C-alpha positions as CSV (number, residue, x, y, z in Angstrom):
1,M,0.0,0.0,0.0
2,A,2.8,2.5,0.9
3,D,4.7,1.7,-2.3
4,F,1.5,2.5,-4.3
5,L,0.9,5.8,-2.5
6,G,4.5,6.8,-2.9
7,Q,4.4,6.1,-6.6
8,A,1.2,8.2,-7.0
9,L,2.4,11.1,-4.9
10,R,5.8,11.3,-6.7
11,G,4.2,10.9,-10.1
12,R,5.7,7.5,-10.9
13,P,3.9,4.8,-12.8
14,L,1.0,3.2,-10.9
15,E,0.8,-0.6,-10.9
16,G,-1.4,-3.3,-9.4
17,G,-5.0,-3.9,-8.6
18,L,-5.5,-1.0,-6.1
19,F,-5.4,1.7,-8.8
20,R,-6.8,-0.4,-11.6
21,G,-9.2,1.7,-13.6
22,M,-8.1,5.1,-12.5
23,G,-7.3,6.1,-16.0
24,R,-11.0,5.8,-16.9
25,D,-12.7,7.2,-13.8
26,H,-10.5,9.8,-12.1
27,G,-9.8,12.5,-14.6
28,C,-6.5,11.1,-15.8
29,A,-5.2,10.7,-19.3
30,R,-7.2,7.9,-21.1
31,V,-4.6,5.2,-21.5
32,P,-4.7,1.5,-20.9
33,T,-4.7,0.7,-17.2
34,N,-1.6,-1.5,-17.5
35,H,0.4,1.1,-19.4
36,R,3.8,1.5,-17.5
37,L,4.3,5.1,-18.6
38,Y,1.0,6.3,-17.2
39,R,1.3,9.4,-15.0
40,P,-1.6,11.0,-13.2
41,N,-2.0,14.7,-13.9
42,G,-1.7,17.4,-11.2
43,S,-5.4,17.4,-10.2
44,A,-5.4,13.6,-9.8
45,R,-2.4,13.6,-7.6
46,A,-3.8,16.4,-5.4
47,A,-7.2,14.5,-5.2
48,L,-5.4,11.3,-4.3
49,K,-3.3,13.0,-1.7
50,S,-6.3,14.6,-0.2
51,N,-8.3,11.4,-0.1
52,V,-5.4,9.5,1.5
53,S,-5.0,12.2,4.2
54,Q,-8.7,12.2,5.0
55,A,-8.7,8.4,5.3
56,L,-5.7,8.5,7.6
57,E,-7.2,11.2,9.7
58,R,-10.5,9.3,10.0
59,W,-8.7,6.1,11.0
60,A,-6.5,7.9,13.6
61,S,-9.5,9.7,15.0
62,R,-11.5,6.5,15.3
63,A,-8.6,4.5,16.8
64,G,-8.0,7.3,19.3
65,V,-11.6,7.3,20.3
66,F,-11.6,3.5,20.8
67,R,-8.4,3.7,22.9
68,A,-9.8,6.5,25.0
69,L,-13.0,4.6,25.6
70,G,-11.1,1.5,26.4
71,Y,-9.0,3.4,29.1
72,V,-12.1,5.0,30.5
73,A,-14.0,1.7,30.6
74,V,-11.2,-0.1,32.4
75,V,-10.8,2.6,35.1
76,A,-14.6,3.0,35.6
77,T,-15.1,-0.7,35.8
78,L,-12.3,-1.1,38.4
79,Q,-13.8,1.7,40.5
80,W,-17.3,0.2,40.2
81,W,-15.9,-3.2,41.1
82,L,-14.2,-1.9,44.2
83,R,-17.3,0.0,45.3
84,C,-19.7,-2.9,44.8
85,S,-17.4,-5.6,46.2
86,G,-16.6,-3.8,49.4
87,G,-12.9,-3.2,48.8
88,M,-9.8,-4.9,47.5
89,N,-8.8,-8.3,48.7
90,T,-7.1,-11.3,47.1
91,L,-10.3,-12.8,45.7
92,N,-11.4,-9.5,44.3
93,I,-8.0,-9.0,42.6
94,K,-7.9,-12.5,41.1
95,A,-11.5,-12.2,39.9
96,F,-11.1,-8.8,38.3
97,A,-7.7,-9.7,36.8
98,G,-9.1,-12.9,35.4
99,L,-12.0,-11.0,33.7
100,L,-9.7,-8.3,32.4
101,F,-7.3,-10.9,31.0
102,L,-10.2,-12.8,29.3
103,F,-11.4,-9.5,27.8
104,L,-8.0,-8.8,26.4
105,V,-7.6,-12.3,24.9
106,M,-11.1,-12.2,23.4
107,A,-10.6,-8.7,22.0
108,T,-7.3,-9.9,20.4
109,L,-9.0,-12.9,18.9
110,L,-11.7,-10.7,17.4
111,F,-9.9,-7.6,16.2
112,I,-6.6,-8.9,15.0
113,P,-8.0,-11.4,12.5
114,A,-10.7,-8.8,11.5
115,W,-7.9,-6.2,11.1
116,T,-10.2,-3.4,12.2
117,L,-11.6,-1.7,15.2
118,D,-14.6,-0.5,13.2
119,W,-16.8,-3.5,14.0
120,W,-19.9,-2.6,16.0
121,Q,-21.1,-6.2,16.3
122,A,-17.9,-7.2,18.1
123,W,-18.0,-4.2,20.5
124,T,-21.7,-4.9,21.3
125,F,-21.0,-8.6,21.9
126,L,-18.1,-7.8,24.2
127,T,-20.2,-5.3,26.1
128,V,-23.0,-7.9,26.6
129,Y,-20.7,-10.7,27.4
130,F,-18.6,-8.9,30.0
131,A,-21.4,-6.8,31.5
132,S,-23.1,-10.2,32.3
133,S,-19.8,-11.7,33.6
134,L,-19.2,-8.7,35.9
135,A,-22.7,-8.8,37.3
136,I,-22.5,-12.5,38.1
137,A,-19.0,-12.1,39.6
138,L,-20.1,-9.3,41.8
139,Y,-23.1,-11.4,43.0
140,L,-20.9,-14.3,43.8
141,L,-18.4,-12.1,45.6
142,K,-21.1,-11.0,48.0
143,E,-23.3,-14.1,48.2
144,D,-21.1,-17.1,47.5
145,P,-17.3,-16.4,47.3
146,K,-16.5,-20.1,47.7
147,L,-18.4,-20.8,44.5
148,L,-16.5,-18.0,42.7
149,Q,-13.2,-19.5,43.9
150,R,-14.2,-22.9,42.5
151,R,-15.3,-21.3,39.2
152,M,-11.9,-19.6,38.8
153,R,-10.3,-23.1,38.6
154,A,-11.1,-24.0,35.0
155,G,-9.7,-25.3,31.8
156,P,-7.7,-28.4,30.8
157,V,-5.0,-27.9,33.4
158,A,-7.6,-27.8,36.3
159,E,-9.3,-31.0,35.3
160,K,-8.2,-34.2,37.1
161,E,-9.6,-36.9,34.8
162,P,-7.6,-37.5,31.5
163,A,-10.8,-37.7,29.5
164,Q,-11.9,-34.3,30.8
165,K,-8.5,-32.8,30.0
166,I,-8.9,-33.8,26.3
167,I,-12.5,-32.6,26.3
168,M,-11.6,-29.2,27.6
169,V,-8.8,-28.8,25.1
170,L,-11.3,-29.5,22.3
171,V,-13.9,-27.1,23.8
172,S,-11.3,-24.4,24.3
173,L,-10.2,-24.7,20.6
174,G,-13.9,-24.5,19.6
175,F,-14.4,-21.4,21.6
176,I,-11.4,-19.8,19.9
177,G,-12.9,-20.7,16.6
178,L,-16.2,-19.1,17.6
179,L,-14.3,-15.8,17.8
180,V,-11.7,-16.1,15.0
181,L,-14.0,-17.4,12.3
182,P,-16.5,-14.5,12.7
183,A,-13.6,-12.1,12.6
184,L,-12.4,-13.5,9.3
185,D,-16.0,-13.5,8.1
186,H,-16.3,-9.8,8.9
187,R,-13.0,-9.1,7.2
188,F,-13.8,-10.9,3.9
189,A,-17.6,-10.3,4.0
190,W,-18.6,-13.9,3.7
191,S,-21.9,-13.5,5.5
192,H,-24.6,-10.9,5.4
193,I,-26.5,-10.8,8.7
194,P,-29.0,-7.9,9.2
195,P,-28.4,-5.8,12.3
196,Y,-31.6,-7.0,14.0
197,A,-30.3,-10.6,13.8
198,A,-27.0,-9.6,15.4
199,L,-28.9,-7.9,18.2
200,A,-31.0,-11.1,18.6
201,G,-27.7,-13.0,18.9
202,N,-26.7,-10.8,21.7
203,G,-30.1,-11.5,23.3
204,L,-29.2,-15.2,23.2
205,V,-25.8,-14.5,24.8
206,G,-27.6,-12.6,27.6
207,L,-30.2,-15.3,28.0
208,G,-27.5,-17.9,28.3
209,W,-25.8,-15.9,31.1
210,L,-29.2,-15.5,32.8
211,V,-29.7,-19.3,32.9
212,I,-26.2,-19.8,34.2
213,F,-26.9,-17.2,36.9
214,F,-30.0,-19.1,38.1
215,V,-27.8,-22.3,38.2
216,F,-25.2,-20.5,40.4
217,K,-28.0,-19.2,42.6
218,E,-29.5,-22.7,43.1
219,N,-26.3,-24.8,43.2
220,T,-23.3,-23.7,45.2
221,F,-21.5,-26.8,44.1
222,S,-21.5,-26.0,40.4
223,S,-17.7,-26.2,39.8
224,A,-16.0,-25.4,36.5
225,T,-14.3,-28.9,36.7
226,V,-15.7,-32.4,37.1
227,E,-15.1,-32.9,40.9
228,L,-16.8,-33.3,44.2
229,A,-16.8,-30.8,47.1
230,P,-16.4,-32.4,50.5
231,D,-20.0,-31.5,51.6
232,Q,-21.6,-31.7,48.1
233,K,-25.2,-33.0,47.8
234,V,-27.6,-33.6,45.0
235,I,-29.5,-30.5,43.8
236,S,-32.9,-31.3,42.3
237,T,-34.7,-27.9,42.7
238,G,-34.8,-24.8,40.5
239,P,-33.6,-25.4,37.0
240,Y,-32.4,-28.8,38.0
241,A,-36.0,-29.9,38.3
242,F,-36.3,-29.5,34.5
243,V,-33.0,-30.9,33.2
244,R,-30.0,-32.5,34.8
245,H,-27.4,-30.1,33.3
246,P,-29.0,-26.7,33.2
247,M,-25.6,-24.9,33.1
248,Y,-24.7,-26.7,29.9
249,A,-28.1,-25.7,28.5
250,G,-27.4,-22.1,29.3
251,G,-23.9,-22.4,27.8
252,L,-25.3,-23.9,24.6
253,I,-27.7,-21.0,24.3
254,M,-24.8,-18.6,24.7
255,L,-22.6,-20.5,22.2
256,L,-25.5,-20.4,19.7
257,G,-25.8,-16.6,20.1
258,I,-22.1,-15.8,19.7
259,P,-21.7,-16.3,15.9
260,I,-25.0,-14.6,15.2
261,A,-24.1,-11.6,17.5
262,L,-20.8,-11.3,15.6
263,G,-22.5,-11.4,12.2
264,S,-21.4,-14.8,10.9
265,W,-23.5,-17.7,9.7
266,W,-20.4,-19.8,8.9
267,A,-19.2,-19.8,12.5
268,L,-22.4,-21.8,13.4
269,L,-20.5,-24.8,11.9
270,V,-18.0,-24.5,14.9
271,I,-20.9,-25.3,17.2
272,V,-21.7,-28.4,15.2
273,A,-18.0,-29.4,15.5
274,M,-18.0,-28.7,19.3
275,T,-21.2,-30.7,20.0
276,P,-19.6,-34.2,20.2
277,A,-17.1,-32.9,22.8
278,L,-19.9,-31.3,24.8
279,I,-22.0,-34.5,24.8
280,W,-18.9,-36.5,25.7
281,R,-18.3,-34.2,28.7
282,L,-22.0,-34.5,29.8
283,F,-22.0,-38.3,29.7
284,D,-18.6,-38.6,31.4
285,E,-19.7,-36.2,34.2
286,E,-22.9,-38.2,34.7
287,R,-20.9,-41.4,35.1
288,F,-18.6,-39.7,37.6
289,L,-21.4,-38.3,39.7
290,A,-23.5,-41.5,39.7
291,R,-20.4,-43.4,40.9
292,N,-19.2,-40.9,43.6
293,L,-22.2,-38.7,44.7
294,P,-24.8,-40.5,46.8
295,G,-28.3,-40.0,45.5
296,Y,-27.3,-38.9,42.0
297,A,-28.4,-42.2,40.4
298,Q,-31.9,-41.8,41.9
299,Y,-32.0,-38.2,40.7
300,M,-31.1,-39.3,37.1
301,R,-34.2,-41.6,37.2
302,K,-36.3,-38.7,38.4
303,A,-35.0,-36.1,36.0
304,R,-35.5,-37.7,32.6
305,Y,-34.1,-34.9,30.4
306,R,-30.4,-34.1,30.3
307,L,-30.2,-30.8,28.3
308,I,-33.5,-29.8,26.6
309,P,-36.8,-30.2,28.4
310,L,-39.2,-32.7,26.7
311,V,-36.6,-33.4,24.0
312,W,-33.4,-34.9,25.5
Protein backbone atom coordinates (compact mmCIF):
# COMPACT_ATOMS: atom_id res chain seq x y z
CA MET A 1 0.00 0.00 0.00
CA ALA A 2 2.81 2.46 0.94
CA ASP A 3 4.66 1.73 -2.32
CA PHE A 4 1.53 2.49 -4.34
CA LEU A 5 0.92 5.75 -2.50
CA GLY A 6 4.54 6.75 -2.88
CA GLN A 7 4.41 6.11 -6.62
CA ALA A 8 1.25 8.17 -6.96
CA LEU A 9 2.43 11.14 -4.93
CA ARG A 10 5.79 11.28 -6.72
CA GLY A 11 4.17 10.94 -10.13
CA ARG A 12 5.70 7.51 -10.86
CA PRO A 13 3.86 4.78 -12.79
CA LEU A 14 0.95 3.18 -10.92
CA GLU A 15 0.83 -0.60 -10.91
CA GLY A 16 -1.39 -3.25 -9.36
CA GLY A 17 -5.04 -3.85 -8.59
CA LEU A 18 -5.47 -1.05 -6.07
CA PHE A 19 -5.43 1.66 -8.78
CA ARG A 20 -6.79 -0.41 -11.64
CA GLY A 21 -9.24 1.68 -13.64
CA MET A 22 -8.07 5.11 -12.48
CA GLY A 23 -7.29 6.13 -16.04
CA ARG A 24 -10.96 5.81 -16.87
CA ASP A 25 -12.65 7.17 -13.77
CA HIS A 26 -10.52 9.80 -12.06
CA GLY A 27 -9.84 12.48 -14.63
CA CYS A 28 -6.46 11.14 -15.76
CA ALA A 29 -5.25 10.65 -19.31
CA ARG A 30 -7.17 7.95 -21.12
CA VAL A 31 -4.56 5.24 -21.53
CA PRO A 32 -4.69 1.48 -20.90
CA THR A 33 -4.67 0.71 -17.19
CA ASN A 34 -1.61 -1.55 -17.49
CA HIS A 35 0.44 1.10 -19.37
CA ARG A 36 3.76 1.47 -17.51
CA LEU A 37 4.30 5.08 -18.61
CA TYR A 38 0.98 6.29 -17.23
CA ARG A 39 1.30 9.35 -14.96
CA PRO A 40 -1.59 11.05 -13.17
CA ASN A 41 -2.04 14.71 -13.88
CA GLY A 42 -1.69 17.36 -11.16
CA SER A 43 -5.35 17.42 -10.17
CA ALA A 44 -5.44 13.63 -9.84
CA ARG A 45 -2.37 13.64 -7.62
CA ALA A 46 -3.84 16.38 -5.44
CA ALA A 47 -7.18 14.54 -5.17
CA LEU A 48 -5.42 11.27 -4.30
CA LYS A 49 -3.27 12.97 -1.69
CA SER A 50 -6.33 14.64 -0.16
CA ASN A 51 -8.29 11.37 -0.07
CA VAL A 52 -5.41 9.51 1.55
CA SER A 53 -4.96 12.24 4.16
CA GLN A 54 -8.66 12.23 5.00
CA ALA A 55 -8.71 8.44 5.30
CA LEU A 56 -5.70 8.46 7.62
CA GLU A 57 -7.23 11.21 9.73
CA ARG A 58 -10.50 9.32 10.04
CA TRP A 59 -8.67 6.15 11.03
CA ALA A 60 -6.47 7.94 13.56
CA SER A 61 -9.49 9.71 15.03
CA ARG A 62 -11.48 6.50 15.30
CA ALA A 63 -8.58 4.55 16.79
CA GLY A 64 -7.96 7.34 19.29
CA VAL A 65 -11.60 7.31 20.33
CA PHE A 66 -11.55 3.55 20.82
CA ARG A 67 -8.36 3.73 22.87
CA ALA A 68 -9.76 6.51 25.04
CA LEU A 69 -13.02 4.64 25.55
CA GLY A 70 -11.06 1.53 26.45
CA TYR A 71 -9.02 3.36 29.10
CA VAL A 72 -12.13 5.01 30.55
CA ALA A 73 -14.00 1.68 30.60
CA VAL A 74 -11.17 -0.10 32.43
CA VAL A 75 -10.82 2.63 35.08
CA ALA A 76 -14.58 3.02 35.55
CA THR A 77 -15.08 -0.75 35.79
CA LEU A 78 -12.32 -1.05 38.39
CA GLN A 79 -13.84 1.75 40.49
CA TRP A 80 -17.30 0.23 40.19
CA TRP A 81 -15.91 -3.20 41.09
CA LEU A 82 -14.23 -1.88 44.24
CA ARG A 83 -17.31 0.05 45.31
CA CYS A 84 -19.70 -2.88 44.81
CA SER A 85 -17.43 -5.63 46.17
CA GLY A 86 -16.58 -3.80 49.37
CA GLY A 87 -12.88 -3.15 48.82
CA MET A 88 -9.80 -4.89 47.53
CA ASN A 89 -8.80 -8.35 48.69
CA THR A 90 -7.08 -11.34 47.13
CA LEU A 91 -10.27 -12.84 45.67
CA ASN A 92 -11.37 -9.48 44.26
CA ILE A 93 -8.00 -8.97 42.62
CA LYS A 94 -7.95 -12.46 41.12
CA ALA A 95 -11.52 -12.21 39.87
CA PHE A 96 -11.09 -8.78 38.30
CA ALA A 97 -7.68 -9.66 36.82
CA GLY A 98 -9.13 -12.87 35.38
CA LEU A 99 -11.99 -11.02 33.70
CA LEU A 100 -9.68 -8.31 32.39
CA PHE A 101 -7.27 -10.92 30.99
CA LEU A 102 -10.16 -12.79 29.34
CA PHE A 103 -11.41 -9.53 27.82
CA LEU A 104 -7.98 -8.76 26.35
CA VAL A 105 -7.64 -12.28 24.94
CA MET A 106 -11.12 -12.24 23.40
CA ALA A 107 -10.63 -8.74 21.99
CA THR A 108 -7.34 -9.87 20.44
CA LEU A 109 -8.97 -12.93 18.88
CA LEU A 110 -11.67 -10.71 17.41
CA PHE A 111 -9.93 -7.55 16.21
CA ILE A 112 -6.57 -8.88 15.03
CA PRO A 113 -8.05 -11.37 12.49
CA ALA A 114 -10.68 -8.79 11.50
CA TRP A 115 -7.88 -6.20 11.14
CA THR A 116 -10.15 -3.36 12.17
CA LEU A 117 -11.63 -1.75 15.25
CA ASP A 118 -14.60 -0.48 13.23
CA TRP A 119 -16.83 -3.48 13.99
CA TRP A 120 -19.88 -2.58 16.03
CA GLN A 121 -21.07 -6.18 16.31
CA ALA A 122 -17.88 -7.18 18.13
CA TRP A 123 -18.03 -4.21 20.51
CA THR A 124 -21.69 -4.90 21.28
CA PHE A 125 -20.98 -8.59 21.90
CA LEU A 126 -18.06 -7.83 24.22
CA THR A 127 -20.21 -5.35 26.13
CA VAL A 128 -23.04 -7.86 26.64
CA TYR A 129 -20.69 -10.72 27.45
CA PHE A 130 -18.58 -8.90 30.02
CA ALA A 131 -21.36 -6.84 31.55
CA SER A 132 -23.09 -10.15 32.31
CA SER A 133 -19.85 -11.69 33.58
CA LEU A 134 -19.17 -8.73 35.86
CA ALA A 135 -22.69 -8.76 37.28
CA ILE A 136 -22.50 -12.47 38.10
CA ALA A 137 -19.00 -12.13 39.56
CA LEU A 138 -20.14 -9.31 41.85
CA TYR A 139 -23.12 -11.37 42.96
CA LEU A 140 -20.89 -14.32 43.82
CA LEU A 141 -18.38 -12.11 45.62
CA LYS A 142 -21.15 -11.00 47.96
CA GLU A 143 -23.31 -14.11 48.20
CA ASP A 144 -21.10 -17.13 47.47
CA PRO A 145 -17.34 -16.40 47.33
CA LYS A 146 -16.51 -20.11 47.69
CA LEU A 147 -18.37 -20.84 44.45
CA LEU A 148 -16.48 -18.01 42.73
CA GLN A 149 -13.20 -19.55 43.89
CA ARG A 150 -14.24 -22.91 42.46
CA ARG A 151 -15.33 -21.30 39.19
CA MET A 152 -11.94 -19.63 38.80
CA ARG A 153 -10.26 -23.05 38.57
CA ALA A 154 -11.13 -23.97 35.01
CA GLY A 155 -9.67 -25.27 31.79
CA PRO A 156 -7.72 -28.38 30.76
CA VAL A 157 -5.03 -27.91 33.41
CA ALA A 158 -7.56 -27.76 36.25
CA GLU A 159 -9.26 -31.02 35.26
CA LYS A 160 -8.18 -34.19 37.07
CA GLU A 161 -9.57 -36.87 34.77
CA PRO A 162 -7.58 -37.51 31.53
CA ALA A 163 -10.77 -37.67 29.45
CA GLN A 164 -11.90 -34.32 30.77
CA LYS A 165 -8.53 -32.75 29.97
CA ILE A 166 -8.95 -33.84 26.34
CA ILE A 167 -12.54 -32.64 26.25
CA MET A 168 -11.62 -29.21 27.62
CA VAL A 169 -8.82 -28.83 25.07
CA LEU A 170 -11.33 -29.51 22.30
CA VAL A 171 -13.90 -27.14 23.81
CA SER A 172 -11.29 -24.40 24.27
CA LEU A 173 -10.21 -24.71 20.63
CA GLY A 174 -13.86 -24.55 19.60
CA PHE A 175 -14.41 -21.36 21.62
CA ILE A 176 -11.37 -19.78 19.94
CA GLY A 177 -12.87 -20.74 16.59
CA LEU A 178 -16.16 -19.07 17.56
CA LEU A 179 -14.26 -15.78 17.77
CA VAL A 180 -11.67 -16.08 15.01
CA LEU A 181 -13.98 -17.36 12.26
CA PRO A 182 -16.51 -14.50 12.65
CA ALA A 183 -13.58 -12.06 12.60
CA LEU A 184 -12.40 -13.49 9.28
CA ASP A 185 -16.00 -13.54 8.08
CA HIS A 186 -16.28 -9.83 8.87
CA ARG A 187 -12.97 -9.06 7.17
CA PHE A 188 -13.79 -10.86 3.94
CA ALA A 189 -17.58 -10.30 4.01
CA TRP A 190 -18.62 -13.94 3.66
CA SER A 191 -21.92 -13.55 5.55
CA HIS A 192 -24.64 -10.92 5.41
CA ILE A 193 -26.52 -10.84 8.70
CA PRO A 194 -28.96 -7.94 9.24
CA PRO A 195 -28.41 -5.77 12.32
CA TYR A 196 -31.57 -6.99 14.04
CA ALA A 197 -30.33 -10.59 13.77
CA ALA A 198 -27.01 -9.60 15.37
CA LEU A 199 -28.89 -7.93 18.22
CA ALA A 200 -31.00 -11.07 18.60
CA GLY A 201 -27.73 -13.03 18.87
CA ASN A 202 -26.71 -10.78 21.74
CA GLY A 203 -30.08 -11.50 23.30
CA LEU A 204 -29.21 -15.21 23.21
CA VAL A 205 -25.84 -14.48 24.82
CA GLY A 206 -27.58 -12.57 27.61
CA LEU A 207 -30.21 -15.30 28.00
CA GLY A 208 -27.50 -17.93 28.30
CA TRP A 209 -25.83 -15.93 31.06
CA LEU A 210 -29.19 -15.53 32.81
CA VAL A 211 -29.72 -19.31 32.87
CA ILE A 212 -26.20 -19.76 34.25
CA PHE A 213 -26.92 -17.16 36.93
CA PHE A 214 -29.98 -19.11 38.12
CA VAL A 215 -27.85 -22.26 38.20
CA PHE A 216 -25.24 -20.54 40.39
CA LYS A 217 -27.99 -19.20 42.64
CA GLU A 218 -29.46 -22.68 43.10
CA ASN A 219 -26.31 -24.82 43.21
CA THR A 220 -23.33 -23.66 45.22
CA PHE A 221 -21.45 -26.80 44.10
CA SER A 222 -21.46 -25.97 40.37
CA SER A 223 -17.71 -26.18 39.84
CA ALA A 224 -16.02 -25.44 36.53
CA THR A 225 -14.33 -28.85 36.69
CA VAL A 226 -15.67 -32.37 37.15
CA GLU A 227 -15.07 -32.88 40.86
CA LEU A 228 -16.84 -33.28 44.19
CA ALA A 229 -16.80 -30.82 47.07
CA PRO A 230 -16.39 -32.39 50.52
CA ASP A 231 -19.97 -31.54 51.56
CA GLN A 232 -21.60 -31.74 48.13
CA LYS A 233 -25.16 -33.01 47.82
CA VAL A 234 -27.60 -33.61 44.98
CA ILE A 235 -29.51 -30.52 43.83
CA SER A 236 -32.92 -31.26 42.31
CA THR A 237 -34.70 -27.92 42.66
CA GLY A 238 -34.85 -24.78 40.53
CA PRO A 239 -33.55 -25.35 36.98
CA TYR A 240 -32.39 -28.84 38.02
CA ALA A 241 -36.04 -29.87 38.27
CA PHE A 242 -36.31 -29.54 34.48
CA VAL A 243 -32.98 -30.87 33.18
CA ARG A 244 -29.96 -32.54 34.75
CA HIS A 245 -27.45 -30.12 33.26
CA PRO A 246 -29.03 -26.65 33.16
CA MET A 247 -25.65 -24.89 33.11
CA TYR A 248 -24.73 -26.72 29.91
CA ALA A 249 -28.13 -25.72 28.53
CA GLY A 250 -27.39 -22.07 29.29
CA GLY A 251 -23.91 -22.40 27.84
CA LEU A 252 -25.32 -23.93 24.65
CA ILE A 253 -27.74 -20.99 24.28
CA MET A 254 -24.83 -18.61 24.68
CA LEU A 255 -22.64 -20.48 22.18
CA LEU A 256 -25.47 -20.39 19.66
CA GLY A 257 -25.79 -16.63 20.09
CA ILE A 258 -22.09 -15.77 19.71
CA PRO A 259 -21.70 -16.32 15.93
CA ILE A 260 -25.00 -14.58 15.20
CA ALA A 261 -24.10 -11.65 17.45
CA LEU A 262 -20.80 -11.33 15.57
CA GLY A 263 -22.52 -11.42 12.19
CA SER A 264 -21.37 -14.80 10.91
CA TRP A 265 -23.50 -17.67 9.65
CA TRP A 266 -20.42 -19.76 8.86
CA ALA A 267 -19.25 -19.81 12.48
CA LEU A 268 -22.35 -21.81 13.40
CA LEU A 269 -20.46 -24.77 11.94
CA VAL A 270 -18.02 -24.47 14.85
CA ILE A 271 -20.87 -25.28 17.24
CA VAL A 272 -21.66 -28.37 15.18
CA ALA A 273 -18.01 -29.42 15.51
CA MET A 274 -18.04 -28.73 19.28
CA THR A 275 -21.22 -30.66 20.00
CA PRO A 276 -19.64 -34.17 20.21
CA ALA A 277 -17.11 -32.92 22.78
CA LEU A 278 -19.88 -31.29 24.84
CA ILE A 279 -21.98 -34.47 24.78
CA TRP A 280 -18.90 -36.52 25.71
CA ARG A 281 -18.31 -34.25 28.72
CA LEU A 282 -21.95 -34.50 29.76
CA PHE A 283 -21.97 -38.32 29.70
CA ASP A 284 -18.60 -38.56 31.44
CA GLU A 285 -19.74 -36.18 34.19
CA GLU A 286 -22.92 -38.20 34.74
CA ARG A 287 -20.90 -41.42 35.12
CA PHE A 288 -18.58 -39.69 37.60
CA LEU A 289 -21.44 -38.28 39.71
CA ALA A 290 -23.47 -41.51 39.66
CA ARG A 291 -20.39 -43.37 40.91
CA ASN A 292 -19.24 -40.87 43.55
CA LEU A 293 -22.20 -38.70 44.65
CA PRO A 294 -24.80 -40.48 46.83
CA GLY A 295 -28.32 -40.02 45.53
CA TYR A 296 -27.34 -38.91 42.02
CA ALA A 297 -28.41 -42.19 40.40
CA GLN A 298 -31.90 -41.75 41.89
CA TYR A 299 -31.95 -38.15 40.67
CA MET A 300 -31.12 -39.35 37.13
CA ARG A 301 -34.18 -41.59 37.19
CA LYS A 302 -36.33 -38.72 38.44
CA ALA A 303 -35.04 -36.06 36.00
CA ARG A 304 -35.50 -37.70 32.62
CA TYR A 305 -34.11 -34.95 30.40
CA ARG A 306 -30.44 -34.08 30.26
CA LEU A 307 -30.24 -30.82 28.33
CA ILE A 308 -33.49 -29.81 26.61
CA PRO A 309 -36.84 -30.23 28.41
CA LEU A 310 -39.24 -32.65 26.72
CA VAL A 311 -36.61 -33.41 24.04
CA TRP A 312 -33.40 -34.93 25.45
